[in-house]
Backbone as a chain_set.jsonl record, in Angstrom:
{"seq": "MGLLFVTEDLKLFITNKYKSKEDLRYTRSQIATWIGISLAIIFGILGLFNPFSNKENTTDFDYKELKPIIKNTNEIHQDIHRIMKKIESKQDSLIK", "coords": {"N": [[-3.348, 116.976, 59.438], [-4.475, 113.687, 60.191], [-5.096, 111.004, 59.264], [-7.942, 108.477, 59.639], [-8.437, 105.781, 58.659], [-10.719, 103.873, 58.205], [-11.312, 100.16, 60.053], [-12.294, 96.076, 59.352], [-12.455, 95.631, 61.697], [-13.266, 97.343, 63.628], [-16.234, 98.375, 62.597], [-17.252, 95.894, 63.425], [-16.649, 95.667, 66.152], [-18.302, 98.082, 66.496], [-21.392, 96.754, 65.699], [-21.47, 94.436, 67.278], [-22.48, 96.228, 69.463], [-20.797, 97.763, 70.704], [-18.646, 96.378, 71.967], [-15.861, 94.361, 72.502], [-13.837, 92.11, 70.477], [-12.931, 90.211, 73.19], [-14.454, 90.36, 74.891], [-16.525, 89.167, 74.419], [-16.485, 87.049, 74.228], [-15.995, 85.653, 75.945], [-17.918, 86.472, 77.023], [-19.531, 84.673, 76.051], [-18.99, 82.168, 77.012], [-19.157, 82.063, 79.759], [-22.163, 82.166, 79.461], [-21.844, 79.345, 78.352], [-20.814, 77.989, 80.502], [-23.134, 78.596, 82.375], [-25.134, 77.048, 81.511], [-24.17, 74.437, 81.444], [-24.105, 73.962, 84.037], [-26.321, 74.42, 85.291], [-28.307, 71.804, 82.829], [-26.611, 69.925, 84.614], [-27.674, 69.955, 87.242], [-30.372, 69.817, 86.657], [-30.215, 67.34, 85.423], [-29.392, 66.133, 87.753], [-31.403, 66.296, 88.855], [-33.037, 64.753, 87.942], [-32.083, 62.422, 88.566], [-32.048, 61.756, 90.878], [-34.717, 61.409, 90.924], [-35.761, 58.229, 89.103], [-37.879, 57.606, 86.824], [-37.023, 55.224, 85.219], [-35.43, 52.902, 86.777], [-36.744, 49.948, 86.885], [-37.591, 47.657, 89.338], [-38.16, 44.919, 88.951], [-35.989, 44.258, 87.205], [-33.7, 43.25, 88.823], [-31.867, 40.931, 90.368], [-31.276, 39.104, 92.954], [-28.974, 38.33, 94.695], [-26.927, 35.367, 96.541], [-24.334, 35.602, 98.713], [-22.654, 33.102, 99.171], [-22.917, 32.554, 96.461], [-20.676, 34.852, 95.062], [-18.611, 33.662, 96.801], [-16.563, 32.07, 95.002], [-15.729, 33.293, 92.977], [-14.621, 35.87, 94.652], [-12.362, 34.311, 95.913], [-10.612, 33.283, 93.586], [-9.906, 35.771, 92.776], [-8.247, 37.105, 94.862], [-6.517, 34.87, 94.796], [-5.547, 35.558, 91.762], [-4.775, 38.313, 93.06], [-2.59, 37.69, 94.9], [-0.92, 35.742, 93.406], [-0.194, 38.051, 91.22], [1.475, 39.66, 92.883], [3.529, 37.819, 93.996], [4.789, 37.672, 91.406], [6.034, 40.218, 90.785], [7.852, 40.597, 93.114], [8.882, 38.84, 92.225], [10.729, 40.535, 89.593], [11.071, 42.893, 90.829], [13.366, 41.736, 92.663], [14.917, 40.954, 90.81], [15.53, 43.481, 89.506], [16.954, 44.27, 90.844], [19.43, 42.89, 91.339], [20.578, 42.872, 89.373], [21.364, 46.321, 88.994], [22.982, 46.592, 90.692]], "CA": [[-3.849, 116.37, 59.974], [-3.864, 112.822, 60.53], [-6.459, 110.336, 58.569], [-8.616, 107.797, 59.58], [-8.974, 104.741, 58.205], [-11.887, 102.454, 59.151], [-11.479, 98.328, 59.384], [-13.519, 95.607, 59.647], [-12.306, 95.491, 63.661], [-13.826, 99.117, 63.872], [-16.83, 98.37, 61.849], [-17.526, 94.918, 64.31], [-16.303, 96.663, 67.311], [-19.902, 98.82, 66.513], [-22.377, 96.007, 65.355], [-21.809, 94.412, 69.111], [-22.638, 97.688, 70.807], [-18.962, 97.992, 71.324], [-18.458, 94.888, 73.243], [-14.646, 93.525, 72.149], [-13.413, 90.444, 70.907], [-12.64, 89.262, 74.365], [-15.717, 89.918, 75.603], [-17.659, 88.502, 73.227], [-15.812, 85.616, 73.704], [-15.934, 86.137, 78.022], [-19.661, 86.175, 77.521], [-20.484, 83.584, 75.175], [-18.378, 81.481, 77.745], [-20.057, 82.559, 81.246], [-23.979, 81.32, 78.679], [-22.211, 78.02, 78.28], [-20.274, 77.796, 81.582], [-24.373, 78.444, 83.631], [-26.242, 75.886, 80.616], [-23.549, 73.334, 81.825], [-24.061, 74.038, 85.619], [-28.408, 74.075, 84.55], [-27.668, 70.418, 83.017], [-25.747, 68.838, 85.352], [-28.299, 70.552, 88.235], [-31.424, 69.011, 85.68], [-29.722, 65.57, 85.531], [-28.667, 64.945, 88.569], [-32.406, 65.605, 90.104], [-33.698, 63.824, 87.468], [-31.59, 61.061, 88.807], [-32.765, 61.111, 91.953], [-36.939, 60.722, 90.762], [-35.37, 57.721, 88.171], [-38.648, 56.504, 86.514], [-36.846, 53.975, 84.415], [-34.878, 51.902, 87.203], [-37.491, 48.954, 87.41], [-37.092, 46.498, 90.429], [-38.07, 43.767, 88.038], [-35.175, 43.851, 86.436], [-32.522, 43.262, 89.663], [-31.887, 40.065, 90.969], [-31.143, 39.315, 94.254], [-28.11, 36.929, 94.897], [-26.343, 35.123, 98.106], [-22.814, 35.215, 98.933], [-21.873, 31.675, 98.336], [-22.5, 32.541, 94.111], [-19.771, 35.428, 94.877], [-17.474, 33.795, 97.033], [-15.649, 31.441, 94.639], [-14.828, 34.464, 92.131], [-13.745, 36.516, 95.253], [-10.752, 33.245, 95.938], [-10.013, 33.46, 92.24], [-9.211, 37.534, 92.989], [-6.901, 36.784, 96.216], [-5.779, 34.073, 94.13], [-4.841, 36.19, 91.022], [-4.285, 38.981, 93.721], [-1.139, 37.638, 95.06], [0.372, 35.848, 92.088], [0.679, 39.642, 90.821], [2.415, 40.016, 94.425], [5.152, 37.368, 93.809], [5.87, 38.113, 90.582], [5.967, 41.76, 91.443], [8.63, 40.571, 93.941], [10.9, 38.278, 91.481], [10.885, 41.642, 89.356], [11.137, 43.783, 91.74], [14.6, 40.72, 93.024], [15.924, 40.507, 89.401], [16.125, 44.828, 88.834], [17.618, 44.981, 92.479], [20.301, 42.272, 90.723], [20.77, 43.635, 88.286], [21.758, 47.116, 89.493], [23.958, 45.743, 91.622]], "C": [[-4.001, 115.305, 60.166], [-5.289, 112.188, 59.776], [-6.96, 109.45, 59.326], [-9.258, 107.049, 58.605], [-10.448, 103.477, 58.988], [-12.001, 100.992, 57.961], [-12.139, 98.016, 59.84], [-13.96, 95.358, 61.161], [-13.384, 95.882, 64.619], [-15.672, 98.255, 63.305], [-17.794, 96.875, 63.109], [-17.647, 95.402, 65.965], [-18.006, 97.354, 67.883], [-21.036, 98.424, 66.271], [-22.121, 95.389, 66.034], [-21.752, 95.035, 69.914], [-21.583, 97.893, 71.696], [-19.272, 97.074, 72.069], [-17.024, 94.413, 71.918], [-14.828, 91.916, 71.692], [-14.321, 89.698, 72.336], [-14.009, 88.797, 75.466], [-17.065, 89.083, 75.312], [-17.538, 86.749, 73.376], [-16.175, 84.714, 75.574], [-17.622, 85.374, 77.725], [-20.371, 84.375, 76.362], [-19.608, 82.244, 76.235], [-18.91, 81.312, 78.966], [-21.261, 81.699, 80.214], [-23.266, 80.142, 78.975], [-21.66, 77.077, 79.646], [-22.334, 77.367, 82.375], [-25.564, 77.406, 81.951], [-25.212, 74.426, 80.959], [-23.861, 73.406, 82.854], [-25.923, 73.892, 85.296], [-28.303, 72.175, 84.375], [-27.59, 69.931, 84.242], [-26.719, 68.842, 86.727], [-29.803, 69.444, 87.632], [-31.131, 67.299, 86.121], [-30.01, 65.186, 86.387], [-30.423, 64.742, 89.774], [-33.26, 65.126, 89.535], [-32.973, 62.14, 87.791], [-31.755, 60.36, 89.846], [-34.689, 60.458, 92.043], [-36.717, 60.369, 89.578], [-36.601, 57.39, 87.162], [-38.411, 55.127, 85.873], [-36.359, 52.569, 85.373], [-36.654, 51.492, 87.512], [-36.946, 47.881, 88.523], [-37.644, 45.198, 89.645], [-36.83, 43.17, 87.494], [-34.174, 43.611, 87.427], [-33.158, 41.725, 90.117], [-31.18, 40.082, 92.509], [-29.561, 38.149, 94.396], [-27.535, 36.784, 96.498], [-24.924, 35.254, 97.2], [-22.225, 34.351, 98.88], [-21.66, 32.232, 97.16], [-21.32, 33.406, 94.42], [-18.529, 34.928, 95.601], [-16.406, 32.401, 96.124], [-14.189, 32.995, 93.654], [-14.648, 35.183, 93.102], [-11.925, 35.394, 95.827], [-10.131, 33.652, 94.911], [-9.384, 35.077, 92.187], [-8.046, 37.369, 93.585], [-6.482, 35.937, 95.166], [-4.934, 35.345, 92.73], [-4.133, 37.526, 91.621], [-2.069, 38.5, 93.73], [0.412, 36.474, 94.18], [0.38, 36.775, 91.7], [1.456, 39.729, 92.126], [3.629, 39.297, 94.404], [5.926, 37.441, 92.588], [6.372, 39.491, 89.998], [7.278, 41.912, 92.13], [9.688, 39.85, 93.661], [11.465, 39.696, 90.731], [12.236, 42.112, 90.286], [13.064, 43.471, 92.63], [15.487, 41.11, 91.609], [16.353, 42.337, 89.031], [17.822, 44.847, 90.049], [19.304, 44.394, 92.14], [21.073, 42.656, 89.813], [21.546, 44.891, 87.958], [23.115, 47.294, 89.933], [25.62, 45.444, 90.789]], "O": [[-3.165, 115.359, 61.068], [-6.354, 112.805, 59.741], [-6.163, 109.466, 60.265], [-10.224, 107.353, 57.905], [-10.742, 102.71, 59.904], [-12.272, 100.683, 56.801], [-12.836, 98.654, 60.629], [-15.033, 95.071, 61.693], [-14.006, 95.421, 65.576], [-16.046, 97.415, 64.124], [-18.945, 97.098, 63.484], [-18.636, 95.421, 66.698], [-18.624, 97.256, 68.943], [-21.956, 99.224, 66.435], [-23.147, 94.792, 65.707], [-21.2, 94.819, 70.992], [-21.48, 98.104, 72.904], [-20.247, 97.083, 72.821], [-17.239, 94.204, 70.724], [-15.482, 90.975, 72.142], [-15.39, 89.124, 72.546], [-14.386, 87.881, 76.197], [-18.087, 88.635, 75.831], [-18.117, 85.758, 72.931], [-16.464, 83.594, 75.996], [-18.186, 84.326, 78.043], [-21.274, 83.549, 76.233], [-19.929, 81.141, 75.793], [-19.155, 80.135, 79.231], [-21.17, 80.473, 80.271], [-23.802, 79.544, 79.908], [-21.926, 75.892, 79.851], [-22.711, 76.257, 82.749], [-26.789, 77.476, 81.849], [-25.696, 73.342, 80.631], [-24.192, 72.228, 82.992], [-26.381, 72.768, 85.091], [-28.242, 71.388, 85.32], [-28.577, 69.533, 84.86], [-26.644, 67.812, 87.398], [-30.118, 68.425, 88.245], [-31.677, 66.469, 86.847], [-30.708, 64.176, 86.476], [-30.718, 63.967, 90.684], [-34.322, 64.899, 90.114], [-33.32, 61.052, 87.332], [-31.72, 59.145, 90.042], [-35.409, 59.692, 92.684], [-37.003, 61.15, 88.671], [-36.116, 56.583, 86.37], [-39.181, 54.168, 85.893], [-36.679, 51.431, 85.032], [-37.521, 52.188, 88.041], [-35.833, 47.369, 88.397], [-37.168, 44.228, 90.235], [-36.606, 41.97, 87.337], [-33.159, 43.815, 86.76], [-34.335, 41.379, 90.208], [-30.647, 41.068, 93.019], [-29.663, 37.024, 93.906], [-27.602, 37.627, 97.393], [-24.547, 35.146, 96.033], [-21.057, 34.512, 98.524], [-20.531, 32.449, 96.719], [-20.38, 32.728, 94.005], [-17.45, 35.447, 95.314], [-15.526, 31.859, 96.793], [-13.014, 33.361, 93.644], [-14.029, 36.004, 92.425], [-10.781, 35.814, 96.003], [-9.131, 34.355, 95.058], [-8.401, 35.362, 91.503], [-6.956, 37.453, 93.019], [-5.85, 36.646, 94.383], [-3.828, 35.844, 92.936], [-3.14, 37.97, 91.046], [-1.035, 38.761, 93.116], [1.639, 36.388, 94.222], [1.595, 36.886, 91.538], [2.576, 40.074, 91.75], [4.692, 39.844, 94.698], [7.149, 37.349, 92.478], [6.976, 39.694, 88.945], [7.921, 42.952, 91.99], [10.813, 39.838, 94.16], [12.56, 40.095, 91.127], [13.444, 41.916, 90.42], [13.808, 44.362, 93.037], [16.648, 41.518, 91.609], [17.365, 42.549, 88.365], [18.998, 45.209, 90.017], [20.283, 45.06, 92.477], [22.302, 42.646, 89.742], [22.289, 44.895, 86.977], [24.048, 48.001, 89.55], [26.495, 44.803, 91.37]]}, "num_chains": 1, "name": "protein.A"}
């Protein structure tokens, strides 16, 4: 007759109600997933009814105030576009 050795894994298997390590890991990951989904739903609903949004902290602005910023942004974009064209032409001349 063969000998039967009781290992630590067998003891853990019995104490964990005959669930393997993989089963326990799967169960824990499922619980963590559902907790994450639940929190996302709760925070999403709270975001709809946000009691902290205060109209006193908002300011109205005129489009005239944004016009110089938009103009400056367009100029920067055009400068970047010109620089990129110069870099591409230099690369083309180096490749040839």
